[in-house]
N, C-alpha and C positions, 0 to 999 in steps of 0.2 A: 539185230537189225537197228542201224543209223534212223535218228530220225531227226528233220527240219525244218524246220517254222513254214517251210516253203514248198509249197508244190510242183513241181513240173517234169519235164521229159530225164530229165538226171540226178533225181530226189530221192531214189531209194533202191538199194539194189539187193536182193534179197537172198542170203546166204545159205549152204545147205544144211550146216552145221548148227543154225539160229533156230530153223525151225521146219523140224523135219517131216511133221505131219502137213504142215502145210506146202513143206518142198516135193512130196510125195502126190500129194493134189494137182500142186501144177506139172509134173512132169505127165499124168494121167489125162488133165486138158490140153497142155503140147501134143500129145499123142490123138486124139477126139481132134483136136483143131485142123492139124493135117490130115487125117480121115474126110472129116468135111470140107476142105477148104483148097486140101491140096498143096500146101506151104506150110510153115513157120512162123508163129507168132511172133513180132517185134517184142512185145512187152505183154505185163499182164497188170491189173488194176487188181485192189481187195478194198470192201472196205465192209465194215462189221454192220451188224444192226442197232437195235437203239437201246442204249444205255450200255456203258461199257463194262455192265454186268455179265455180258452176254457174247462166247465166242463164236455164235452164229456171223457165218460171212456169206458176201457175194464175192465169186470170182471172175473175172473178162480175159480171155485170152486175144488181143489185140492185132492188127494187121493192116495197117496203111498201105491204098490201092490207089493206082492213077485214077483209076476213076470216078467219078461222081456219084456213084452206087452206096449206099448202107445196105452189108447185108446182117442180120440178127439169128443168131441162133442158138437153142438154148438144151444141155443136156439133160434136161428133163421131156421129154417123150409129151408130156402135156400143154408143153408152150409150144407152138407151131412157128413155123420161121417167119420171118419178116424180112420184106426188101424193099427199100423204097430211093427216092434221088436223096442226096444231100443236100441240095441246092433249092430244095422246095418243101421241108420240113411241116409237115401236118399232124398235128391230135388233136384226136376226137374223144371229144369228153363225155360223149354218148355212152362211149365204151372201153372202160377202164384197163385193155386188155396189157399185157405184158409190155409187151415192143412200147406204148405208149409213155410207158414212166421210164425209159430209156432216152428215146425223143425229148422228154421232159429237158434232162440234162445236160442234151447236148444241145439243146436252142438255148438254155439258159448262159451256155459260155460264150456260143453265135451270137445272143446280143448284146452280153456284156461287151463282148470287144467291137461289135459293129459291121460283123462282116457278113457278107452279101453271100457269098458263098465256100461250104465245106468241102476238105476232099473226101473221097469217099473211103472207105474201112470195112474190113471182114470181123466180127466179131462175135464169141463164142461164151456164153455166160455160162456158169455154174456156182450151186449154192446149196447151202443147207440149213438155211433159215424157214421153218415151215412157214409155209404162204396165209396169210389171212390170218395171223398168228397174235399181233398183238408185238409181233417185236420189229417189225417195220421192212421188212422185206423188201415194197416197194420203194419209201427211202432209200435203203441201202443202192439201191439199181439206180436210184438217180442221182447220186452219190458218184458212185463207181463210172457213168457215165458220164458227168461231169468230168471226171478224173480222165476221162479217156481222151475226148476232145480236148481239153487243156495239157495233154502229152502229144497228143499228136500234132496239133499245130506247135508244139515246142514254145510257148509259152509257162509263165511261172504266174501263180498269188498264194498267199497266206492261206492256212488253214481255215483262218477266222471268213477270209474274205469266197472264198470256197465254198463254207458253209453258207452263207447267206445267199450268195447264189445260187446254191442248190432248192435251200428252202423255198424260195419265193420262185424260182421255175419249177416246183411242185404244182401249183398251183393254178398253172396251164390246164392239169388234170380235172383241176375243178375242187379240188382240196384246199379247205381255207387253214394249212396247217401253221404253226408257231414256230416252227426253223429246232425243238429242242432233236430229233431224233438225226437230223442232217447234220447238228452242230456235236452231235457225242461222236457220228461218225468219224468225223474229222479230230476230232481235238483229244478222242480219247488216249491214254496212255495203260498201260500193261502196269498190273499191281498197284494203281489208283485206281477210286472211284471219284466221280470231277458233279462239283459243283456250277451249272450252265445259268449263268445271268446273260440277261439281254441290255442294252440300251447304252452303252458299246456290248457288243459281247466277247464272253471271257469265260474260263472255264482256272475253277480254283479247284486243285488238287485235296479229296475226302479219305484217310486211310481208316481201312477198316477195320472192323476187332480180329483180332485174332482165332478168336477162338470161337467163331463161328463161321460157318456154309451160308451163300446163296443159291436157293433151289429154283430153277425154274418148271413149270407146269401147264404144258398144255390142255385144255379143257375140251379142244378137240371141237368149238364153236368157231367156226369160221367167221369173220367180217370183214368183208372187201370197203374201208369209208367213205372211199371215189365213187364206189357204185349207189349209197343211199345217203339222206340228208342226215343220218342222226348226226354225223358228227358236225355238219358245216352248220346246224343249226344252234348245236354248244356255243359254238363261235360268234354264231350272229346272235345270241341273247347275252354272253358276256362282253359285247361291243356295247349292246344296247344300255348294258347296265354300268357299265363305263360310262357311257352318256350322259342317261340320268343321272349318278352322281355327281357328275364335274357339273351339269347345271345345277345341281343341287349346291354344290358349292362354288356357284355362281364364278365355272373355270370355263374358258373355251371351248365350249362341249365341243361342235360342228367339226373340232380336229383331233378329237379324243377317239383311238380305235381298243384300246386296252386299256385293262383294271387296272393294270401293273404302271398305267402313265397317270394317271390318276391319284395314285398314292405319291409317286415321283414328284408331280406339281404341287403337290399338298406340303409336301415334306413331312410326313410323319409315319409313325409306324405300320405295321401289319395289325397289331391288336388295337391299334382306335381307326384301322379304315373297318375291321369288324363292327366297331362301333357306331360308324357312320353307316355303313350301308343297314345297321336294325336301323336308324334313326331315317333314311333318306328312300328307302323300300322295302313296301309290304310283301308279305309273305306270298298272299294270291295271286296268279298268275296275270298278268298283265295283255290287255289284247290291243293289236293294233292300233285302233283307234284311240286307248289310252295313252300309249306312247306318244303318238302323235299330237294329243294335249299338254302333255308333260315337255315334253319340245317345242314345242309350237311349229308344227310342220303339218304339211300337209301329206294323205297316204300314199301320193303319187310321188312326193320326197320322199318317204320312208322307203320307198320300194325302188326307186333309183337311184336313191345318195349313201342307202345303208345297208339293207339286204343284199343277199346274193340268190341270183337265179333260183336258185331250188331251196328257198327258203319264203318266196316270195308270198305261198299259198297258208304257210305257217300261222293257226285260228290261237295260239298261248305262247306266251314268254312267259318263262318262269327266272326272272332276273335276279331275285331277291337268293335262291338256291345257288344259283350258279356264281353269283359273286362272293358267295358265304364260302362256298366252295375253293376257290381258286384264292383267297387269300388265306384262308385256315391253312390249305396244301400250300403254299409259300414257307408260311408260315412256322408249318412241321419241317420240310424241307431247309429250313435253316437252323430249327433245334435237333434236327438229325447230326445236323455238320457240328454242330455244336456240342455235343456227347460224345459224338467220333473223336473230337478233339481234347476235351477230356476226361476222356477216356473213366469211370468208374467203374468199379467193381459188379455192378449189373448193368452194363453197357448193353449185352446183347438184350437184355427183357426191355429197357428203356428203347429203344431199337424199335423192338417187335410192335409194341404198342404204341409207338405213333406209328409202324405199318399197320397195325389196325384201323388206329382211326385216322387213317386214310384209305383204308378201302370202306368203310359203313359212311365214311364222304361221300366215295365217288359212285354206293350204291346209294345214298338216302338224300342227297344232296345235290348230285350232279346227274344222277342217273343214267350211269352209262355201265354199268354189271347187267347180269344174268343172271339165270337161277342157277347154269352150269357152272359158273364163276363164283359163288355165293357157297354152293356146294363146295367146289374142289377148295374155297378159302377154309372152309371151317372143317375138312377132313386135313391139312394140313395140321391146321392148330391142334386137333385131336391127335396127330399124331406126332408130335414132338415141338412143329413151328415156334417160336417164340412171336410170331409177328406172321402176314401173309396178306397179299393185296392183289387187284388187276395190275399188270402192265399193260400198258400202250393206249389206244386208245379203248379199248371198253368193248361191250356190249358182245363177248367174245374173245377167244385170243387165252392168254395165258395170263398164270399168277407167278410172283415171284414171294418166296419166303426165305424169312433168315429163322437156320436152323445150327443150336449149337452142334459143333465139330464131331462130340462125341455120341451124337444121337442119330448120325447122318446115316448112316448103313440099316436102320432099323425104321425111321423115316422114311427114304427110298422104295422097301419092301411095303411098307404097309399103307402106303399111298399109292403105291401102284395096285396093290390088292384092292384097296377100299372103291378108287376111280375108276380106275381100264381094265378089272378084270370081271370079265360078265359073271352071269351067275353059274353056267353052263363049265366053267374056267376058261373060255376063249378069252382071248386078247381083243378088246377095243379097234375099233379101224385104225392102220398106220398109222395114221395123224398124230397117233397118244406120243406124248415126249416127254418125259422127265429126267431131270439131268443140274446134277451140281454145276457153277460154276464158278468164276471168275475174272476177273480187272482183264479184259482185252485191249492190246492196242487200234489202234485207228488205222485211218485209209492210208495203204502205201502203193507205188509203182512198182513190180519187180521189171527191170530188164532185165532181158534174153541175151546173157553172155554169148 
């Protein structure tokens, strides 16, 4: 598979010998498309789920049409067909239905190029990313839709530009995401993990230890981050913490949106930012009134200029805990990369310890875990994982564990029995998912030969 730095209609051509499993899926999708629309797709788009340690992906078969109608269908019967005018894209934030994520990606490209009208298209979506599992099936769909629209238009963008557009456009549905999932969906490369950094967006290769395997385990607890306020409350708490820290250090706080910006403006290390957090913020929750006093603004200004609509009525904000988590987590990411580069004898153990610390911080400081995730993490560690943590937005979804390669077989069997098998011997619901994985590639366009 050839990879270029720009994505457009001629960017990639999937070859049969390169990816036989994917090629078989494409053939099956082609047959289903023909059955659905009575025609043959002109091209296919693939985008993986979050972090390129996961090979699950979405595929979309596409045929541009002469009309101005967008027709969306899904191979999964749980997701109903959808049709709308391509000239008037409306996204309903109150109902995070599957097709709205496609519309986010489409609208993002439309607005980037300043287009008033788009051509119609028929699209059939197929995916093997468990929905609402923390593996970013929604972000993968946004990315797929952005690449589909770009290809139909016959235009080109770099992978970085596409990632930034898709990250912003997912906010049309009301999710205040940061762009990590969209970035890895486009920038992932087979055989290597990636360190994703922002401002500017960039990705650095991280070579993982050969003696270990990463295993994904689905807690079977579903969480739709666009349908709840949990995710956006955390975003707002981090934003407020950043503003209070900036004010404390006499920076122009009203322009600051992210904790990373405070560190960058001060030009200090993550460890030093943790000390600043200790000095500037108190562990007790902040009320909206206290935040207003700290910033010298009114409650109305807080609501209209800082908070998102679904956080207007939040009564307490835990700023100290969220800032401590974000800065310590960023430090762990850099330490993870350093360990992989230096490759000491106990590399797997050291990486596992970082993952364990990460889960504890997610659980106690960011409070985005849940009892099932905590139980699953404990089970994974009990049966041989050197480290295990939640992955994704949290409050459900999956764990990722680092397991010595020689323990993989027994690990999978024991975790399967301990978490997924009921006392009567039957299996938990079909949402159960437990699989070893490795770094996969990013978004691709396959042209019909």
